[in-house]
C-alpha positions in Angstrom: -35.3 44.4 -13.7 -31.8 44.8 -12.3 -32.3 42.5 -9.6 -34.0 39.9 -11.9 -30.7 40.4 -14.3 -28.3 40.2 -11.1 -30.3 36.6 -10.2 -29.8 35.8 -13.6 -26.4 36.8 -13.8 -25.5 35.1 -10.6 -27.2 31.8 -11.8 -25.1 31.5 -15.1 -22.1 32.1 -12.8 -22.9 29.5 -10.4 -23.6 27.1 -13.0 -20.0 28.1 -15.3 -18.5 27.6 -12.2 -19.9 24.0 -11.8 -19.3 23.2 -15.0 -15.9 23.8 -14.8 -13.1 21.5 -15.6 -9.8 20.7 -14.5 -7.1 18.6 -15.8 -6.2 15.5 -14.2 -3.2 16.3 -12.2 -1.2 12.3 -11.5 0.1 11.9 -8.1 3.5 10.9 -8.1 4.6 7.0 -7.7 7.6 8.0 -5.9 8.1 11.8 -4.6 11.5 11.8 -2.7 12.3 15.2 -0.9 15.5 16.0 0.6 16.2 12.0 1.5 19.2 11.0 3.3 19.7 7.7 4.8 22.8 7.6 7.6 23.6 3.7 9.1 25.8 3.6 12.2 28.8 1.4 12.3 30.4 1.3 15.9 31.3 4.9 15.9 31.1 5.1 12.3 28.5 7.0 10.5 28.5 5.5 6.5 26.2 8.5 4.6 24.2 5.9 1.8 22.4 8.6 0.6 22.9 12.8 1.2 19.8 14.7 0.1 18.0 13.7 -3.0 15.3 15.1 -4.4 13.3 12.7 -6.7 9.6 12.8 -8.8 8.9 9.9 -10.6 5.4 9.5 -12.3 3.0 6.7 -13.1 3.9 5.2 -16.2 7.9 5.7 -16.0 10.3 3.7 -17.1 13.7 4.5 -14.8 17.1 3.1 -14.6 19.1 3.9 -11.6 22.5 3.3 -12.2 26.2 3.5 -10.0 29.5 2.4 -8.7 29.1 0.2 -5.8 28.7 2.5 -2.4 27.2 4.9 -5.1 23.5 4.7 -2.7 21.7 2.9 -5.6 20.8 -0.4 -3.4 20.2 1.9 -0.4 17.5 4.2 -2.9 16.2 0.5 -3.9 15.4 -0.1 -0.5 13.5 2.8 0.1 11.5 2.9 -3.0 10.5 -0.4 -2.2 9.4 0.9 1.7 12.1 -2.2 3.2 13.7 0.9 5.0 12.9 4.4 5.9 14.8 7.7 5.9 16.8 8.9 8.0 15.9 12.3 7.6 13.4 13.9 4.6 10.0 12.8 2.8 9.1 10.1 1.2 5.5 9.9 -0.5 4.7 6.7 -2.3 1.4 7.3 -4.3 0.7 10.1 -2.1 1.0 8.2 1.1 3.8 9.3 3.8 5.7 6.8 4.6 6.8 7.7 8.2 3.3 8.1 8.8 2.7 4.3 8.8 3.2 1.4 11.0 5.1 -1.6 10.5 1.9 -3.6 9.5 0.5 -0.8 7.5 4.1 -0.4 5.4 4.1 -4.5 4.8 0.4 -4.1 3.5 1.4 -1.7 1.2 4.5 -3.3 -0.2 2.3 -6.3 -1.2 -0.2 -4.4 -2.5 1.2 -2.2 -4.5 4.8 -3.1 -5.2 5.9 -6.2 -7.2 9.8 -7.0 -7.1 11.6 -8.6 -9.4 14.7 -10.2 -8.0 18.7 -11.1 -9.3 18.4 -14.7 -8.4 15.0 -15.2 -9.0 14.0 -16.1 -5.5 11.7 -19.0 -6.3 10.7 -21.5 -4.1 12.3 -24.9 -5.2 9.7 -27.1 -4.9 6.7 -25.4 -5.5 5.5 -25.2 -9.3 5.4 -21.9 -11.2 1.7 -21.5 -11.1 2.3 -22.0 -6.7 5.4 -19.7 -6.7 3.0 -16.8 -8.5 0.2 -17.2 -6.1 2.5 -16.8 -3.0 1.8 -12.9 -3.0 -2.2 -13.3 -2.5 -1.5 -15.5 0.7 -0.7 -12.2 2.6 -3.6 -10.0 0.3 -6.2 -8.1 2.6 -8.9 -9.2 2.2 -7.9 -12.5 1.1 -8.4 -13.9 -2.2 -10.0 -17.4 -3.0 -8.2 -20.6 -3.7 -10.3 -20.5 -7.5 -8.9 -16.5 -7.8 -5.8 -17.2 -6.5 -5.5 -19.7 -9.2 -7.2 -17.7 -11.8 -5.1 -14.7 -11.5 -1.7 -16.8 -11.5 -2.4 -18.2 -14.5 -3.3 -14.7 -16.1 0.3 -13.6 -14.7 1.8 -16.8 -16.1 -0.1 -16.1 -19.9 1.3 -12.2 -19.6 5.0 -13.5 -19.9 4.7 -16.3 -22.1 4.7 -19.1 -19.4 0.9 -20.4 -19.6 2.2 -23.9 -20.8 4.6 -23.9 -17.9 2.4 -23.7 -14.9 3.1 -27.0 -13.2 6.9 -26.8 -13.9 9.1 -26.7 -10.8 12.2 -24.2 -11.1 14.6 -26.8 -11.4 12.7 -27.9 -15.2 12.7 -24.3 -16.1 15.8 -22.5 -17.9 16.8 -19.4 -16.1 14.9 -17.0 -17.9 11.8 -18.9 -17.7 12.6 -18.5 -14.0 12.8 -14.9 -14.2 9.7 -14.7 -16.0 8.0 -16.6 -13.2 9.2 -14.2 -11.0 8.1 -11.3 -12.5 4.5 -12.9 -12.9 4.4 -13.3 -9.5 5.2 -9.6 -9.1 2.2 -8.5 -10.9 0.2 -11.2 -9.9 -1.5 -8.5 -6.9 -1.6 -5.6 -10.2 1.0 -3.0 -8.3 1.5 0.5 -8.8 5.1 0.3 -9.4 7.4 -2.7 -10.6 10.7 -2.6 -9.0 13.1 -4.8 -10.2 17.1 -5.3 -8.9 19.5 -5.9 -11.4 17.0 -8.4 -13.2 19.2 -9.4 -16.2 22.7 -10.2 -14.1 22.1 -13.8 -14.1 21.0 -13.8 -17.9 22.7 -14.3 -21.1 22.5 -11.3 -23.8 19.7 -13.3 -25.9 17.4 -13.9 -22.8 18.4 -10.4 -21.3 17.1 -8.8 -24.1 13.6 -11.1 -23.9 13.5 -10.1 -20.5 13.8 -6.4 -21.2 10.9 -6.9 -23.7 8.3 -7.6 -21.3 9.5 -5.2 -19.2 8.9 -2.5 -22.3 5.8 -4.5 -23.0 4.5 -4.0 -19.5 5.5 -0.1 -19.5 3.6 0.4 -23.0 1.0 -0.3 -21.1 1.0 1.7 -18.4 3.2 0.3 -15.6 5.6 1.6 -13.7 9.1 -0.1 -14.0 12.1 1.2 -12.1 14.6 -0.7 -12.3 18.8 -1.0 -10.7 21.1 -2.0 -13.5 24.9 -1.7 -13.3 25.2 -2.5 -17.3 24.9 0.4 -19.5 23.1 -1.3 -22.4 20.4 -2.8 -20.2 19.8 0.6 -19.1 19.4 1.8 -22.8 15.7 -0.1 -23.0 14.7 2.5 -20.2 12.9 5.6 -20.6 15.1 7.5 -18.3 18.6 6.9 -16.5 19.2 8.1 -13.1 22.7 8.1 -12.1 24.1 7.9 -8.6 27.7 8.5 -7.1 28.7 9.3 -3.2 25.0 9.4 -2.0 23.9 11.7 -4.8 22.1 11.9 -7.7 24.4 13.4 -10.8 22.8 12.8 -13.7 18.4 12.4 -14.5 18.1 12.2 -18.0 15.5 10.6 -20.8 17.2 8.1 -22.4 18.7 8.9 -26.3 18.6 6.5 -28.8 16.5 4.1 -26.7 17.0 0.0 -27.5 13.9 -1.7 -28.4 13.6 -5.1 -27.8 12.1 -6.3 -30.5 14.4 -5.0 -32.8 17.3 -5.9 -30.9 16.4 -9.5 -31.2 16.0 -9.8 -34.7 19.4 -8.2 -35.1 21.0 -10.8 -32.7 18.7 -13.5 -35.5 20.1 -12.1 -38.1 23.7 -11.8 -36.9 23.7 -15.6 -35.7 22.2 -16.7 -39.1 24.9 -14.4 -41.1 27.4 -16.8 -38.7 25.5 -20.0 -39.6 25.6 -19.3 -43.5 29.4 -18.4 -43.0 
C-alpha cells in the first residue's frame, strides 16, 4: 500500500510539473552591454561612445537626444546594425551581432529594421508604390511581384496615402514624402522602426502629423527608436535617453506626454481663432 501511494504521489508530482506555466519573458529588441565605439583618425583616437549599457523592450517608443558629438549618431548606426561595437556586446532581438557575417547582418537589417531618414531618400523617378516596394527586392526568400504590390499598397494605406500610390516624389508634399518613407520602412514588417530626425525638414503641423503616425504604430505594438534634437518632438515618445560625451546621462519616462491628436486639435483651434480675429 505504501509503495502504491508513493507511485501515485510521484505521478501527481509529474503531472503538476507538466502543467506548470511560466510567464512569457520578452526578449529585448536592443541589449547593449558596456558598448564602446572608438574611431581612429590618423594618430588620434576618437571615443564616440564610452561604455553604454542600454535595454529597449518590444513595444517601447524611445527618443535618443544629445548635442553634436554626444554619441547619438554612433548609437543610431549601431542600433541599425550599420556598425559594430569596438568592445562590449550588442544583442538585437536576442542575436549577438558580433557573430554575424556581413551578408547575415545585411539580411537582418532588411528583415527586422525599418529606417526613416530626415531627407526621405526616395528615388525621384519612381512612384510612391515603387519606392515602398524597394526593400522587398532584397528579401530572401523573394517576394512575388503580386505580393510586393499587395504589401506595398497595404503599407501606403497604413500611412494614409493609398490614393497617392502612382505619384512620384515631385508631386508629393514634404509630409507626404515622409509618409512614403515610413511606409517603405514598414513594408517588411520589421521588429524595430529606427527614425533619424524624421521631422527635421517639416513644418510644425506636418511634424505633429508624422509623430501621430509613429504614436499609432507604437500603440499597435511597433518598437520605435528616434533620434531628435527637438525637445518638443521628444515629448511624443514614452522614454527619453539623453547622451553627452559618449555616455547616457539621463534615461527617464516622459512626463506630460504629448498626444498628436490633442496637439493637432489645439493647433487647429489657434489657427481658427487667428482667422476670426
